[in-house]
C-alpha positions in Angstrom: -49.3 47.3 13.7 -50.9 46.4 17.0 -48.9 47.2 20.2 -48.8 44.4 22.7 -49.4 45.6 26.2 -48.8 43.7 29.4 -52.2 43.1 30.9 -51.1 41.4 34.2 -50.8 44.6 36.2 -53.5 46.7 34.5 -57.1 46.2 33.8 -58.1 45.3 30.2 -60.1 48.6 29.9 -56.8 50.5 30.1 -55.3 48.5 27.3 -58.4 48.8 25.2 -58.5 52.6 25.7 -54.9 52.9 24.5 -55.4 50.7 21.4 -58.7 52.5 20.5 -57.0 56.0 20.9 -54.0 54.8 18.9 -56.2 53.6 16.0 -58.1 56.9 16.0 -54.9 58.9 16.0 -53.5 56.9 13.1 -56.8 57.4 11.1 -56.9 61.1 11.8 -53.2 61.4 10.9 -53.7 59.6 7.6 -56.8 61.6 6.7 -56.0 65.1 8.0 -52.2 65.0 8.2 -49.8 64.4 10.9 -49.4 68.1 11.7 -53.2 68.7 12.0 -54.2 70.0 15.4 -56.6 67.1 16.0 -53.8 64.5 15.3 -51.5 66.4 17.7 -54.1 66.5 20.4 -54.8 62.8 20.0 -51.1 62.1 20.1 -50.7 64.0 23.3 -53.6 62.3 24.9 -52.1 58.9 23.9 -48.8 59.9 25.4 -50.5 60.7 28.7 -52.4 57.4 28.7 -49.2 55.5 27.9 -47.4 57.3 30.7 -50.1 56.4 33.2 -50.0 52.8 31.9 -46.2 52.7 32.4 -46.5 54.0 35.9 -48.9 51.2 36.8 -46.6 48.6 35.5 -43.6 49.9 37.4 -45.5 49.7 40.7 
């Protein structure tokens, strides 16, 4: 499932980073497990990127 991101207020690179990281996290979660430290690290990194993205949209 691809997440649709509003690109009007952000640059396309931000959206691409988010989608790439999301895909990597899903892959690692499926191969190593959702409780694997790498999956958790990627999830936290994705959370941070999404928070930054959301802040840009609000402004």
